[in-house]
C-alpha positions in Angstrom: -90.2 25.6 221.3 -93.8 24.3 221.6 -96.4 27.2 221.6 -99.5 26.6 223.6 -102.5 28.1 225.4 -102.0 28.2 229.1 -104.3 29.1 232.0 -102.8 30.6 235.2 -105.0 30.5 238.3 -103.7 32.3 241.4 -105.3 34.8 243.8 -102.0 36.8 243.9 -102.2 39.4 241.2 -98.4 40.3 241.1 -97.5 36.6 240.6 -100.1 36.2 237.8 -98.5 39.2 236.0 -95.0 37.8 236.3 -96.0 34.3 235.1 -98.1 35.7 232.3 -95.4 38.0 231.0 -92.8 35.3 231.1 -95.0 32.8 229.3 -96.1 35.4 226.7 -92.4 36.2 226.1 -92.0 32.6 225.2 -94.7 32.9 222.6 -97.6 31.3 224.5 -101.2 32.5 224.8 -102.0 33.1 228.4 -105.3 33.5 230.2 -105.4 34.4 233.9 -108.0 33.7 236.7 -108.0 35.3 240.1 -109.8 32.4 241.9 -111.0 28.8 241.4 -114.5 29.8 240.4 -113.4 32.0 237.5 -110.8 29.4 236.5 -113.6 26.7 236.4 -115.7 28.8 234.0 -112.7 29.5 231.7 -112.0 25.8 231.5 -115.6 25.2 230.4 -115.2 27.8 227.6 -111.7 27.1 226.4 -109.3 24.1 225.8 -105.9 24.6 227.5 -102.7 22.8 226.8 -101.3 23.4 230.4 -102.9 24.7 233.6 -101.1 26.3 236.4 -103.1 26.1 239.7 -102.5 27.6 243.1 -103.5 25.2 245.9 -105.1 27.8 248.1 -107.7 30.0 246.3 -111.0 31.6 247.1 -114.3 29.9 246.0 -112.8 26.6 244.8 -109.3 25.5 246.0 -106.7 24.1 243.7 -107.1 20.5 244.7 -110.9 20.5 243.9 -110.2 22.2 240.5 -107.5 19.7 239.8 -109.9 16.8 240.4 -112.4 18.5 238.1 -109.9 18.9 235.4 -108.6 15.4 235.7 -112.1 14.0 235.4 -112.7 15.6 232.0 -112.0 14.2 228.5 -108.4 14.5 227.4 -107.3 16.6 230.4 -104.4 18.9 230.1 -101.3 18.5 232.4 -101.7 20.5 235.6 -98.8 22.1 237.6 -99.7 22.9 241.2 -98.2 25.9 242.9 -98.1 26.4 246.7 -96.5 28.5 249.4 -97.0 25.7 251.9 -94.2 23.2 251.3 -95.5 20.1 253.1 -95.4 16.3 252.4 -99.2 16.2 252.4 -99.4 18.8 249.7 -96.8 17.1 247.5 -98.3 13.6 248.0 -101.9 14.8 247.5 -101.0 16.8 244.3 -99.3 13.8 242.7 -102.0 11.3 243.8 -104.7 13.5 242.3 -103.0 13.5 239.0 -100.9 16.7 238.9 -98.1 16.6 236.3 -95.8 18.3 238.8 -95.6 20.5 241.9 -93.7 23.7 242.5 -93.1 25.6 245.7 -93.3 29.4 246.1 -91.2 31.5 245.8 -89.8 29.8 242.7 -87.4 30.7 239.9 -89.4 31.7 236.9 -86.9 29.7 234.7 -87.7 26.6 236.7 -91.4 27.1 236.0 -90.6 27.6 232.2 -88.8 24.3 232.3 -91.8 22.5 233.9 -94.2 24.0 231.4 -92.0 22.8 228.5 -91.9 19.3 230.0 -95.7 19.3 230.4 -96.1 20.4 226.8 -93.7 17.7 225.5 -95.7 15.0 227.4 -98.9 16.6 226.0 -97.6 16.3 222.5 -96.4 12.8 222.8 -99.5 11.4 224.5 -103.0 11.8 223.4 -104.1 11.5 227.0 -102.0 11.7 230.1 -102.5 8.6 232.2 -104.9 9.6 235.0 -103.9 9.2 238.6 -107.3 8.7 240.3 -107.2 7.6 243.9 -109.5 8.3 246.8 -107.7 10.7 249.1 -107.7 10.2 252.8 -106.5 12.7 255.4 -102.8 12.2 255.9 -102.0 11.8 259.5 -98.7 11.7 261.3 -97.9 8.1 261.9 -95.2 5.4 261.7 -95.1 5.7 257.9 -94.5 9.4 257.7 -91.3 10.7 256.1 -89.9 13.8 257.6 -88.2 16.4 255.5 -88.5 19.6 253.4 -85.3 19.4 251.3 -85.5 19.1 247.5 -84.5 15.4 247.4 -87.3 14.6 249.9 -89.8 16.6 248.0 -89.0 14.5 245.0 -89.7 11.4 247.1 -93.1 12.8 248.2 -94.0 13.1 244.5 -92.9 9.6 243.9 -95.1 8.3 246.8 -98.1 10.0 245.2 -97.4 8.5 241.8 -96.6 5.0 243.0 -99.5 4.8 245.5 -101.9 4.9 242.6 -100.2 2.2 240.6 -99.9 -1.4 241.6 -96.4 -2.0 240.2 -93.3 -3.6 241.6 -90.9 -1.1 243.1 -87.2 -1.5 243.9 -85.9 0.8 246.6 -82.2 1.4 246.8 -80.2 3.3 249.3 -77.6 3.1 252.0 -78.3 1.4 255.4 -80.3 3.6 257.7 -81.8 5.9 255.0 -85.4 4.7 255.6 -86.1 2.2 252.8 -88.8 0.4 254.9 -90.3 3.7 255.8 -90.6 4.5 252.1 -92.2 1.2 251.4 -94.7 1.8 254.2 -95.5 5.3 252.9 -96.3 3.9 249.5 -98.5 1.2 251.0 -100.5 3.4 253.4 -101.1 6.0 250.7 -102.5 3.4 248.3 -105.8 1.7 248.1 -104.2 -1.3 249.9 -103.8 0.7 253.1 -106.5 -1.4 254.9 -104.7 -4.6 253.9 -101.6 -6.1 255.6 -98.1 -4.7 255.2 -95.7 -7.6 255.7 -92.0 -6.7 256.1 -89.5 -9.5 255.5 -85.7 -9.0 256.2 -84.3 -11.6 253.9 -80.8 -11.4 255.4 -82.2 -12.1 258.9 -83.7 -15.5 258.0 -81.5 -18.6 257.8 -81.2 -19.6 254.2 -82.4 -23.2 254.9 -85.6 -21.8 256.3 -86.2 -18.9 253.9 -88.3 -20.8 251.3 -90.6 -22.1 254.0 -90.9 -18.6 255.5 -91.8 -17.0 252.2 -94.1 -19.6 250.7 -95.2 -21.7 253.6 -95.2 -25.5 253.9 -97.5 -28.5 254.5 -97.2 -31.0 257.3 -94.4 -33.5 256.6 -92.7 -31.4 253.9 -89.4 -31.7 255.9 -88.2 -32.9 259.2 -89.8 -30.8 261.9 -92.7 -29.7 259.7 -95.4 -30.9 262.1 -98.2 -28.6 260.9 -99.2 -26.7 257.8 -97.7 -23.2 257.8 -98.8 -20.1 255.9 -95.9 -18.1 254.3 -95.3 -14.4 254.2 -96.8 -14.0 250.7 -100.1 -15.5 251.8 -100.1 -13.5 255.0 -99.8 -10.3 252.9 -103.1 -11.1 251.2 -104.1 -8.3 249.0 -101.7 -5.9 250.7 -98.0 -5.4 250.3 -95.0 -7.6 251.0 -91.7 -5.8 251.6 -88.6 -7.8 250.8 -85.7 -6.0 252.5 -82.1 -6.9 251.6 -83.2 -8.6 248.4 -79.6 -8.9 247.3 -79.1 -11.6 250.0 -81.7 -13.9 248.3 -80.0 -17.2 247.3 -79.9 -17.9 243.6 -82.2 -21.0 243.9 -84.9 -18.8 245.5 -84.4 -16.0 243.0 -86.0 -18.3 240.4 -89.0 -18.8 242.6 -89.5 -15.1 243.4 -89.3 -14.5 239.6 -92.1 -17.0 239.1 -94.2 -15.2 241.7 -93.8 -11.9 239.9 -94.5 -13.5 236.5 -97.3 -16.0 237.4 -98.8 -14.3 240.5 -98.8 -17.7 242.3 -96.7 -19.6 244.8 -96.3 -23.2 245.9 -96.1 -24.3 249.5 -93.2 -26.7 250.3 -94.6 -30.2 249.9 -97.6 -29.2 247.9 -97.4 -28.9 244.0 -100.8 -27.1 243.9 -100.3 -23.4 242.9 -101.8 -20.8 245.2 -102.7 -17.4 243.7 -101.3 -14.3 245.4 -102.3 -10.7 245.0 -99.8 -8.9 247.2 -97.9 -6.1 245.8 -94.1 -6.6 245.9 -91.7 -3.8 247.1 -88.1 -4.8 247.4 -85.1 -3.0 248.9 -81.4 -3.3 248.9 -78.3 -1.3 249.9 -76.2 -3.3 247.5 -75.4 -2.5 243.8 -77.7 -5.1 242.1 -76.4 -4.1 238.6 -72.9 -5.0 239.7 -74.2 -8.3 241.3 -75.9 -9.2 238.0 -72.6 -8.7 236.1 -70.9 -10.9 238.7 -73.6 -13.6 238.3 -74.6 -13.2 241.9 -78.1 -11.9 241.0 -80.4 -13.1 238.2 -80.7 -10.5 235.4 -84.3 -11.5 234.7 -85.3 -11.0 238.3 -83.5 -7.7 238.5 -85.5 -6.3 235.6 -88.7 -7.7 237.1 -88.0 -6.0 240.4 -86.7 -2.8 238.8 -90.0 -1.8 237.1 -89.9 1.4 239.1 -86.5 2.1 240.7 -86.4 4.5 243.7 -83.2 5.9 245.2 -83.3 7.1 248.8 -80.8 9.9 249.3 -78.3 9.6 252.2 -78.7 12.1 255.0 -75.4 13.9 254.2 -77.0 15.2 250.9 -80.1 16.6 252.6 -78.6 18.2 255.7 -81.3 20.9 255.6 -83.6 18.1 257.0 -81.4 17.4 260.0 -83.0 20.0 262.4 -86.5 19.0 261.4 -85.6 15.3 261.9 -83.8 16.0 265.2 -86.7 17.9 266.7 -89.1 15.3 265.4 -87.1 12.5 267.2 -86.9 14.7 270.4 -90.6 15.0 270.6 -91.1 11.3 269.7 -88.8 10.0 272.3 -89.9 12.4 275.0 -93.4 11.0 274.5 -92.3 7.4 274.4 -90.0 7.6 277.4 -92.4 9.8 279.4 -89.7 12.4 279.7 -90.2 16.1 280.3 -90.1 18.3 277.2 -86.5 19.0 276.0 -84.9 21.2 273.3 -81.6 20.9 271.5 -79.0 23.6 272.2 -78.1 25.8 269.2 -74.4 24.6 269.3 -75.6 21.0 269.3 -77.8 21.6 266.3 -74.9 23.2 264.5 -72.8 20.1 265.1 -75.6 17.8 264.0 -75.9 19.8 260.7 -72.2 19.5 259.8 -71.7 15.9 260.8 -71.8 13.6 257.7 -74.0 10.8 259.3 -72.5 7.6 257.9 -75.3 5.7 259.6 -77.9 8.1 258.1 -81.3 8.8 259.7 -81.1 5.7 261.9 -77.8 7.0 263.4 -79.4 10.4 264.1 -82.4 8.7 265.6 -80.2 6.7 268.0 -78.1 9.8 268.9 -81.2 11.7 269.8 -82.6 8.9 271.8 -79.4 8.5 273.9 -79.4 12.2 274.4 -82.9 12.2 275.8 -82.0 9.5 278.3 -78.8 11.2 279.4 -79.8 14.8 279.5 -80.7 15.7 283.1 -82.3 19.1 282.3 -84.6 20.6 279.7 -81.7 21.4 277.3 -79.7 18.8 275.3 -76.2 20.0 275.5 -72.9 19.1 273.7 -71.7 16.9 276.5 -74.4 14.2 275.8 -74.2 14.4 272.0 -70.8 15.1 270.7 -69.2 12.0 272.3 -71.5 9.8 270.1 -70.6 11.4 266.8 -68.0 8.8 265.9 -64.4 8.5 267.1 -62.9 11.9 267.6 -64.5 14.5 265.4 -63.9 12.2 262.4 -66.5 13.3 259.9 -67.2 16.7 261.2 -65.8 19.9 259.6 -63.7 21.3 262.5 -64.2 24.9 261.2 -67.9 24.6 261.7 -67.7 23.6 265.4 -67.1 26.1 268.3 -63.7 25.6 269.9 -65.2 24.9 273.3 -67.3 22.1 271.9 -64.3 20.4 270.4 -62.5 20.7 273.7 -65.5 19.4 275.6 -65.8 16.4 273.3 -62.1 15.5 273.7 -62.3 16.0 277.5 -65.3 13.7 277.6 -63.4 11.0 275.7 -60.3 11.6 278.0 -62.3 11.4 281.2 -64.2 8.2 280.1 -60.9 6.4 280.3 -60.6 7.1 284.0 -64.1 5.8 285.0 -63.9 3.8 288.2 -60.5 5.2 289.2 -59.7 7.8 291.9 -58.1 10.8 290.0 -56.1 13.6 291.6 -54.5 16.7 290.2 -56.7 16.5 287.1 -56.8 20.3 286.7 -53.0 20.6 286.2 -52.9 17.5 284.0 -55.6 18.8 281.7 -54.3 22.4 281.6 -50.8 21.3 280.7 -52.2 19.3 277.7 -54.1 22.4 276.5 -51.4 25.0 277.3 -48.4 23.3 275.7 -49.9 23.1 272.1 -51.2 26.6 272.4 -47.7 28.0 273.3 -46.1 25.8 270.6 -48.5 27.2 267.9 -48.0 30.8 269.0 -44.2 30.4 269.0 -44.4 28.9 265.6 -46.4 31.9 264.3 -43.9 34.4 265.8 -40.9 32.3 264.5 -39.7 31.9 268.1 -39.9 35.6 268.9 -40.9 35.3 272.6 -41.5 39.1 273.0 -44.2 38.9 270.2 -45.5 35.6 271.5 -46.0 37.0 275.0 -47.8 40.0 273.6 -50.2 37.8 271.6 -50.9 35.6 274.6 -51.3 38.7 276.9 -48.8 37.5 279.5 -45.5 38.7 280.8 -42.3 37.7 278.9 -40.8 36.2 282.1 -44.0 34.1 282.7 -43.8 32.8 279.1 -40.1 31.9 279.5 -40.9 30.0 282.7 -43.8 28.1 281.0 -41.5 27.2 278.1 -39.0 25.7 280.6 -41.6 23.9 282.7 -43.5 22.4 279.8 -40.2 21.4 278.0 -41.1 23.3 274.8 -38.3 23.3 272.3 -37.4 26.8 271.1 -35.2 28.1 268.2 -31.7 28.9 269.4 
């Protein structure tokens, strides 16, 4: 195990003691500072191999001290610590050059692992590559990713790292996970934020028009080309071009995209003169490109050019802790957009949303909430306007996690929808018979046909039970 000198800066004495004792037990030399000012002086007087910084400290906060450290010669790796687990903190920490980011309260073993990783990088590299980028105030906007789960916190870190580096990124993930949102986040957190962000859905453009749309054309290049046309790559300028569904790109155009990535230039249709382009390329797909390469459906050389930095967006089913946050975010968003009075999600609905597996991911959740806002007559979003939209039946929902009345309500809503537009009579008896018969059958099964025990469990008279068995034509053991 690598031994090192480590600085711990945190205004919470008990936490400093715990960290110091743990690191000393590992054989490290540990100095402690109770605020940013003291830590700054210690950094001037001593060289450290790793620095642990709390974000919020008296005198000088962690971010300012991080910037100061990163601006020095051969700066040590810095691990940021914070009790405020927000996207802004994670993104800012990584953008300013932090080695990693950890949220309080944390497992001390988790911190030990981070320290060892930092020391390994310190030993392998003479100088950690600096992530210097002018930080702007992060505001809620169309590019904001919502979530606090561990998978999303990892995405926040990646946004911070990628925003400072002009490299090609390949975003992979299922439909509806937010691949374009991720691309926008990287763009708007980078120094290209003031430049255009051009999103192109490759699958949505007819194949015969795709080359012209991407690279542009000159007048007379083909039938119908009556004027010169600027393509998407030129429109992106010095900004970012996002190529969604890149797996749908025809093989003949894959060669030309490869040339763009290699040569940083394009050619308009009908004009052999190369035109330099400076846009950053971010591509996305919900397909398995590695498999497509093996099947000769996608060029291997293009795949490796695109896959400089691979980024996997997790499906919503593996980050269900984010569902309440996302649902409430969408409620507020659509109440504002639709000029609706404020609404809130009923607890039983939120429980259903959390256990549903969301095959359509965040996009499906967004659509369910939007429909619920439109259909809810009062201030509370109830099960009657949500459960009917969670797939056919209760399909992907764990039945044990849903209240019985919610299951019944969902089935009734489906049953009643079949009678829309018709005059219905005696509905009460029809429904009660459908509910009562399976209940009696299950109880009789549990009591092995003993009607005395069954009547006791049901809380009804034995003669009443006997009559119901006869009326409902329930088979009994002889």
